[in-house]
C-alpha positions as CSV (number, residue, x, y, z in Angstrom):
1,M,17.0,-65.3,-29.8
2,P,18.2,-64.0,-26.9
3,T,21.0,-66.3,-24.4
4,F,18.4,-66.0,-22.1
5,A,15.0,-66.9,-23.8
6,L,17.2,-69.8,-25.6
7,R,17.8,-71.1,-22.1
8,V,14.5,-71.3,-21.1
9,V,13.5,-72.7,-24.3
10,T,16.2,-75.6,-23.8
11,L,15.2,-76.0,-20.3
12,C,11.3,-76.4,-21.2
13,I,12.8,-78.9,-24.2
14,L,14.6,-80.8,-21.3
15,V,11.8,-80.8,-18.4
16,A,9.2,-82.2,-21.2
17,L,11.5,-84.9,-22.0
18,V,12.1,-86.4,-18.6
19,S,8.7,-85.7,-17.8
20,S,7.3,-87.8,-20.8
21,S,9.9,-90.6,-20.0
22,Y,9.5,-93.7,-18.2
23,N,12.0,-96.6,-17.2
24,E,10.7,-99.5,-18.5
25,T,13.2,-101.8,-17.1
26,A,11.8,-101.2,-13.5
27,I,8.4,-101.4,-14.6
28,Q,9.1,-104.6,-16.0
29,F,11.1,-105.8,-12.6
30,M,8.0,-104.8,-10.8
31,Y,5.1,-106.1,-12.9
32,G,6.6,-108.2,-15.3
33,S,5.9,-112.0,-12.7
34,V,1.7,-110.7,-13.2
35,A,-0.4,-113.8,-14.0
36,D,-3.9,-112.2,-14.4
37,W,-3.9,-108.3,-15.8
38,V,-7.7,-109.0,-15.0
39,R,-7.7,-109.0,-11.3
40,F,-4.2,-106.9,-10.6
41,S,-4.1,-104.3,-8.4
42,P,-0.4,-103.2,-7.3
43,R,0.1,-102.4,-3.5
44,P,0.6,-98.4,-3.2
45,D,3.9,-96.6,-2.9
46,L,4.1,-95.1,0.6
47,S,7.5,-94.2,-0.1
48,N,6.9,-90.1,-0.7
49,A,4.3,-90.6,2.0
50,C,5.9,-92.1,5.0
51,G,9.5,-90.1,3.5
52,L,7.2,-87.0,4.1
53,G,4.9,-87.9,7.2
54,L,1.6,-87.8,5.5
55,P,-1.4,-89.5,7.2
56,L,-2.1,-92.8,5.7
57,R,-5.1,-93.7,4.2
58,I,-7.7,-96.1,5.6
59,A,-10.2,-98.1,4.4
60,Y,-13.1,-98.6,6.5
61,F,-15.3,-102.1,6.0
62,T,-18.6,-102.3,7.4
63,R,-22.4,-102.7,7.2
64,H,-23.7,-100.9,10.4
65,S,-24.3,-97.4,10.5
66,G,-23.7,-96.7,13.8
67,T,-19.9,-98.3,13.6
68,L,-20.2,-96.2,10.7
69,W,-21.0,-93.1,12.5
70,D,-18.5,-93.7,14.9
71,W,-15.8,-94.4,13.0
72,T,-16.7,-90.8,11.6
73,A,-15.8,-88.8,14.3
74,I,-12.3,-91.0,15.8
75,A,-11.6,-90.4,11.8
76,N,-12.4,-86.5,12.1
77,H,-9.9,-86.5,15.3
78,L,-7.3,-88.2,13.8
79,E,-7.3,-86.2,10.4
80,V,-6.8,-88.8,8.3
81,P,-7.9,-89.7,4.3
82,W,-10.9,-92.4,4.7
83,T,-13.7,-94.2,2.9
84,R,-16.1,-96.7,3.5
85,V,-16.8,-100.0,1.8
86,N,-20.0,-101.7,2.5
87,P,-18.9,-105.7,2.1
88,G,-22.5,-106.8,2.0
89,F,-22.5,-105.5,-2.0
90,F,-20.5,-108.7,-2.7
91,Q,-20.6,-111.0,-0.1
92,T,-23.0,-112.7,2.3
93,Y,-22.9,-113.0,6.5
94,G,-20.7,-115.8,7.5
95,V,-19.0,-116.4,4.3
96,N,-17.7,-119.9,4.4
97,T,-14.2,-121.3,3.1
98,T,-15.0,-122.2,0.0
99,K,-16.7,-118.5,-1.3
100,A,-13.9,-116.7,0.7
101,N,-11.3,-118.4,-1.6
102,I,-13.5,-117.2,-4.2
103,I,-13.3,-113.4,-3.3
104,W,-9.8,-113.6,-2.3
105,A,-8.9,-115.1,-5.9
106,E,-11.5,-112.1,-7.5
107,L,-10.8,-109.6,-5.8
108,G,-7.9,-110.1,-3.7
109,H,-5.5,-107.5,-4.8
110,M,-7.8,-104.7,-4.9
111,L,-9.6,-105.2,-1.5
112,C,-5.8,-105.9,0.0
113,H,-4.4,-102.9,-1.6
114,M,-7.7,-100.7,-1.1
115,A,-5.5,-98.4,1.4
116,D,-2.5,-98.3,3.6
117,I,-4.4,-99.6,6.6
118,L,-7.8,-101.5,6.6
119,I,-10.1,-101.9,9.3
120,F,-12.8,-104.7,9.3
121,S,-15.5,-102.9,11.8
122,D,-19.0,-105.3,13.4
123,T,-19.3,-108.1,10.9
124,I,-15.2,-109.8,11.4
125,P,-16.3,-112.6,9.1
126,D,-16.4,-109.9,6.5
127,A,-12.6,-110.2,6.8
128,R,-12.1,-113.7,6.3
129,P,-11.2,-113.1,2.2
130,L,-8.2,-111.2,3.2
131,L,-7.0,-113.3,6.5
132,Q,-7.4,-116.6,4.8
133,G,-5.9,-115.4,1.5
134,G,-2.8,-114.0,3.8
135,C,-3.5,-110.1,2.8
136,T,-0.3,-108.0,4.3
137,T,-1.4,-104.8,4.6
138,P,-1.7,-103.6,8.1
139,L,-5.5,-104.6,9.6
140,I,-7.6,-104.0,12.5
141,L,-10.1,-106.5,13.3
142,Q,-12.7,-103.7,15.6
143,V,-15.1,-106.6,17.4
144,T,-18.3,-104.7,18.1
145,N,-20.2,-108.0,17.8
146,R,-19.3,-111.8,18.5
147,F,-16.3,-112.3,16.5
148,D,-18.0,-115.1,14.4
149,Y,-21.5,-114.0,13.9
150,G,-23.2,-115.5,10.9
151,I,-20.8,-118.8,10.7
152,S,-22.5,-121.6,10.2
153,P,-21.8,-125.0,12.7
154,S,-20.0,-126.5,10.2
155,E,-17.7,-123.9,9.7
156,Q,-17.6,-123.0,12.9
157,D,-13.8,-125.3,13.4
158,A,-12.2,-123.6,10.4
159,Y,-12.9,-120.0,10.9
160,V,-11.4,-120.3,14.3
161,Q,-8.6,-121.9,13.2
162,V,-8.3,-119.1,10.4
163,M,-8.6,-116.5,13.3
164,A,-6.4,-118.5,15.4
165,D,-3.7,-117.9,12.7
166,A,-4.6,-114.7,12.0
167,A,-3.9,-113.9,15.6
168,T,-0.3,-114.4,15.3
169,R,0.6,-112.5,12.7
170,P,2.0,-108.9,13.8
171,H,0.2,-107.1,11.4
172,V,-3.5,-107.8,12.6
173,W,-4.5,-106.2,15.6
174,W,-7.5,-106.6,17.7
175,V,-10.1,-103.6,19.0
176,V,-13.1,-104.6,20.7
177,N,-15.8,-102.1,21.8
178,N,-16.5,-103.8,25.1
179,P,-15.3,-106.2,27.5
180,Y,-17.3,-109.1,27.0
181,E,-15.8,-109.4,23.1
182,A,-12.4,-110.2,24.4
183,L,-13.6,-113.2,26.9
184,Y,-15.9,-114.6,24.1
185,I,-13.3,-115.2,21.4
186,D,-10.8,-116.6,24.3
187,K,-13.3,-119.1,25.0
188,R,-13.9,-119.8,21.3
189,G,-10.2,-120.9,21.3
190,V,-8.6,-118.2,19.8
191,K,-5.5,-116.1,21.8
192,L,-5.2,-112.8,21.5
193,P,-1.9,-111.2,21.4
194,Q,-1.9,-108.8,24.6
195,E,0.0,-106.8,22.6
196,R,-2.1,-105.9,20.0
197,L,-5.3,-105.9,21.8
198,M,-7.1,-103.0,23.0
199,L,-10.1,-102.3,24.5
200,L,-11.6,-99.0,22.8
201,R,-15.3,-98.2,23.2
202,P,-18.0,-96.0,21.2
203,V,-17.6,-92.7,21.1
204,G,-21.1,-92.1,21.0
205,V,-22.3,-90.1,18.3
206,C,-25.4,-89.8,15.9
207,L,-25.6,-88.4,12.9
208,L,-29.3,-88.3,12.6
209,P,-30.6,-84.8,12.3
210,P,-32.1,-83.6,15.9
211,T,-35.7,-83.7,16.1
212,H,-37.4,-81.6,18.7
213,L,-40.6,-83.2,20.9
214,P,-43.6,-80.9,22.3
215,S,-43.5,-80.6,26.2
216,P,-46.3,-82.7,26.9
217,D,-43.8,-85.6,25.4
218,Q,-40.9,-84.7,27.0
219,A,-43.0,-85.2,30.4
220,L,-43.5,-88.9,29.3
221,V,-41.2,-92.2,30.2
222,A,-39.9,-93.6,26.6
223,L,-40.3,-97.9,25.9
224,V,-38.6,-97.9,22.7
225,Q,-40.0,-101.5,20.9
226,P,-37.2,-103.8,19.2
227,S,-38.4,-105.2,16.1
228,G,-37.9,-109.3,17.6
229,P,-41.2,-110.3,19.0
230,T,-39.2,-111.8,22.3
231,H,-37.7,-108.8,23.4
232,L,-38.9,-108.3,27.3
233,E,-40.5,-105.2,26.2
234,N,-42.9,-106.9,23.8
235,T,-43.7,-110.1,25.5
236,F,-44.4,-108.4,29.0
237,I,-43.8,-105.2,29.4
238,T,-46.1,-104.0,26.9
239,P,-48.9,-105.6,28.2
240,W,-48.4,-104.9,31.3
241,L,-48.3,-101.2,31.3
242,K,-51.8,-101.5,29.7
243,S,-52.7,-103.9,32.8
244,Q,-51.5,-101.4,35.5
245,S,-53.1,-98.4,33.2
246,L,-49.7,-96.8,32.9
247,T,-49.9,-96.3,29.0
248,E,-51.0,-92.3,29.9
249,Y,-47.1,-91.8,31.3
250,V,-45.1,-93.8,28.1
251,R,-44.5,-93.0,24.7
252,L,-44.3,-96.3,22.7
253,Y,-41.7,-96.4,20.0
254,H,-40.8,-99.2,17.2
255,Q,-37.4,-99.7,15.9
256,H,-37.1,-96.5,14.2
257,Y,-37.7,-93.9,17.1
258,G,-35.3,-90.8,16.0
259,G,-32.5,-91.5,17.3
260,P,-30.6,-90.0,20.8
261,S,-32.1,-86.6,20.7
262,V,-35.4,-88.0,20.6
263,L,-34.4,-90.4,23.8
264,A,-32.7,-87.4,25.9
265,Q,-35.6,-85.3,25.8
266,H,-37.8,-87.7,27.8
267,R,-38.1,-88.5,32.0
268,G,-35.9,-91.8,31.3
269,V,-36.3,-94.3,28.6
270,I,-36.9,-97.9,30.0
271,S,-34.8,-100.5,28.5
272,I,-34.4,-104.6,28.8
273,P,-30.7,-105.3,28.2
274,Y,-30.4,-108.1,25.5
275,Q,-26.8,-107.4,24.5
276,M,-24.0,-106.6,26.2
277,S,-23.2,-103.4,24.9
278,V,-25.4,-101.9,22.0
279,M,-25.0,-98.1,20.1
280,K,-27.6,-97.1,21.6
281,M,-26.5,-96.9,25.2
282,Y,-23.3,-95.0,24.2
283,E,-24.8,-92.4,21.8
284,G,-28.1,-92.0,24.4
285,L,-25.3,-91.1,26.9
286,S,-23.7,-88.4,25.1
287,A,-27.3,-86.8,23.8
288,G,-28.3,-87.1,27.3
289,A,-30.3,-89.9,27.3
290,V,-31.0,-91.7,31.3
291,F,-31.8,-95.4,30.5
292,V,-34.1,-97.2,32.9
293,I,-32.6,-100.3,33.6
294,P,-33.2,-103.5,36.1
295,S,-31.3,-103.4,39.0
296,P,-28.4,-106.4,38.6
297,S,-29.9,-108.7,41.2
298,F,-33.0,-108.2,39.6
299,F,-31.8,-108.3,36.0
300,K,-30.5,-111.7,37.3
301,K,-33.7,-112.8,38.5
302,L,-35.6,-111.9,35.0
303,A,-32.9,-113.9,33.1
304,G,-33.1,-117.0,35.8
305,E,-37.2,-117.1,35.7
306,M,-37.6,-116.4,31.6
307,D,-35.6,-118.2,28.7
308,D,-34.9,-116.5,25.5
309,S,-38.7,-117.0,24.3
310,K,-39.7,-114.6,26.8
311,M,-36.5,-112.5,27.5
312,V,-33.9,-112.5,24.6
313,F,-30.6,-112.3,26.0
314,C,-27.5,-113.3,24.3
315,C,-25.0,-114.3,27.0
316,R,-26.9,-116.3,30.1
317,D,-23.3,-118.1,29.9
318,V,-21.4,-115.1,31.3
319,L,-24.6,-114.8,34.8
320,R,-23.6,-118.7,35.3
321,D,-19.8,-118.8,34.7
322,Y,-19.0,-115.4,36.3
323,P,-21.3,-115.0,39.4
324,D,-19.3,-112.6,41.2
325,S,-17.6,-110.9,37.9
326,W,-20.2,-110.6,35.2
327,Q,-20.6,-107.0,35.6
328,D,-17.2,-106.3,34.3
329,Y,-18.2,-107.9,31.1
330,F,-21.4,-106.2,30.9
331,D,-21.0,-102.5,29.8
332,W,-24.9,-101.6,30.5
333,Y,-23.8,-102.8,34.1
334,H,-20.0,-101.8,34.0
335,K,-18.7,-99.7,36.9
336,D,-17.6,-96.7,34.1
337,F,-21.4,-96.3,33.1
338,I,-24.1,-97.9,35.7
339,N,-24.2,-95.0,37.6
340,A,-25.7,-92.7,34.7
341,H,-29.0,-95.1,34.9
342,I,-32.2,-95.3,36.8
343,L,-32.4,-98.7,38.3
344,F,-35.8,-100.6,39.6
345,D,-35.6,-103.5,41.8
346,S,-39.2,-105.1,41.3
347,W,-42.2,-104.1,38.4
348,E,-43.7,-102.2,41.6
349,Q,-40.9,-99.8,41.7
350,L,-41.4,-99.2,38.3
351,A,-44.9,-98.4,37.9
352,N,-43.9,-96.2,40.7
353,L,-41.1,-94.5,38.9
354,I,-43.0,-94.0,36.3
355,K,-46.2,-92.3,37.5
356,D,-44.0,-90.0,40.0
357,R,-43.3,-87.1,36.7
358,E,-41.8,-84.7,39.5
359,G,-39.7,-87.4,41.7
360,T,-38.5,-89.1,38.2
361,G,-37.7,-85.9,36.6
362,K,-35.4,-84.6,39.0
363,L,-33.7,-87.7,39.0
364,V,-33.3,-87.7,35.3
365,E,-31.6,-83.9,35.3
366,E,-29.3,-85.5,38.2
367,K,-28.2,-88.8,36.0
368,R,-28.3,-86.8,32.6
369,V,-25.0,-85.0,34.4
370,V,-23.8,-88.4,35.2
371,G,-24.1,-89.9,32.3
372,K,-22.7,-87.2,29.6
373,E,-19.8,-87.2,32.0
374,A,-19.1,-91.1,32.5
375,M,-19.4,-90.8,28.5
376,R,-16.5,-87.8,28.1
377,L,-14.1,-89.7,30.3
378,S,-14.4,-92.4,28.1
379,R,-14.2,-91.3,24.8
380,Q,-11.6,-89.4,25.8
381,R,-9.5,-92.7,26.3
382,T,-11.2,-94.0,23.1
383,L,-9.7,-91.0,21.1
384,D,-6.2,-91.4,22.7
385,G,-6.4,-95.1,21.8
386,Y,-7.0,-94.8,18.2
387,S,-4.3,-92.1,18.3
388,S,-1.8,-94.3,19.9
389,L,-3.1,-97.3,17.5
390,Y,-2.8,-95.4,14.0
391,R,0.9,-94.2,15.1
392,S,1.6,-98.1,15.6
393,L,0.0,-98.8,12.4
394,S,1.4,-96.5,10.5
395,Q,5.2,-97.3,11.3
396,Q,4.2,-100.6,10.6
397,A,3.0,-99.6,6.9
398,C,5.8,-97.7,6.8
399,E,8.5,-100.2,7.4
400,S,6.6,-103.0,5.2
401,I,7.4,-101.4,2.2
402,A,10.8,-102.8,2.4
403,Q,9.3,-106.3,2.6
404,P,7.5,-108.2,-0.3
405,D,3.9,-107.9,-0.7
406,V,1.9,-111.2,-0.3
407,L,0.7,-110.7,-4.3
408,S,4.2,-108.8,-5.1
409,L,5.2,-111.7,-7.0
410,G,2.2,-112.2,-9.5
411,Y,-1.1,-113.2,-8.7
412,N,-2.8,-116.1,-10.0
413,A,-6.4,-116.3,-10.1
414,D,-7.2,-120.2,-9.3
415,A,-4.2,-120.2,-6.5
416,G,-6.7,-120.0,-3.5
417,V,-9.5,-121.9,-5.2
């Protein structure tokens, strides 16, 4: 056999021998202490990704389609690999202490090590098993609703203690998508770390297919009737429209109305805020929808005259406790967005807006431009914020390679129960 060919064969044999070998001593050192192989899932080795500067993987936990659409756009901007996990498939709303311990014992390895960075969105108690169990993977709590949503009164103290402890951990970061959430968390006794807290509003994306409305419908004002019977749209406005003979000017929708592309084609959208912020507002403004809402003074008047049985509203305490600054916590009325809306000071003024097709039509076109610009500026702040946040968490994840993982010394399924 020619010398060159012999060398090639020898090299191939050596490569094959190397590729078919493994370091049993290293494996024993790394995994010899594992006590429960049924539930075991190792922490990924980030050495190569960190050394080469490759983007780290994200697992995004959410039950909510709106936050999922929003994250899809953010992840596309970041150009990161990610996957979605729906916690609703393995735990209930408001998971209690005992159930959180069971979930941690049964799924802790998998959930904690599912990706290099974890994000829990919308329903923050879904993160309780990992926080209670002590998962050390860098984690973002993206608060888009009350952080204790679904937690029973008997569990409040224990849950707040878990979250207060989590707020002290350097690898747990907090993102609120509206100004009210941080205030609410603070009032419940959890002191958020200012160095790991960011206000990053929704970017306003909706991934429903666009729908084209016929011209006659575009000339109508839209009213979306929420599913709850105690919304003012249902308790008062719909009957009022009929009593004032205004129904010919209004297109009534129920809960599933086709998304922001539908609302954007109407001559305004009558809305009564029931939360400090909703995805519909950001998505609508981005698409060009113009919301017709009570003025700040008229809203306060309505909220003061009606209780939740006639006008459901999440946060009357803000109107009471912050009489001069409540708009700072209320994105519908926040200075960043209020100029995008058409405001009415009375039901008589609303009736005139509804009937004045030509005048309202011109005003809507003006406001449409204002709303899109407001969302452009807000969206840029959000994308810049997530870029900065991702860099910080990536650095943290890479630095954690040198630190022991909470599960790295073995795992006993009964330890947390």
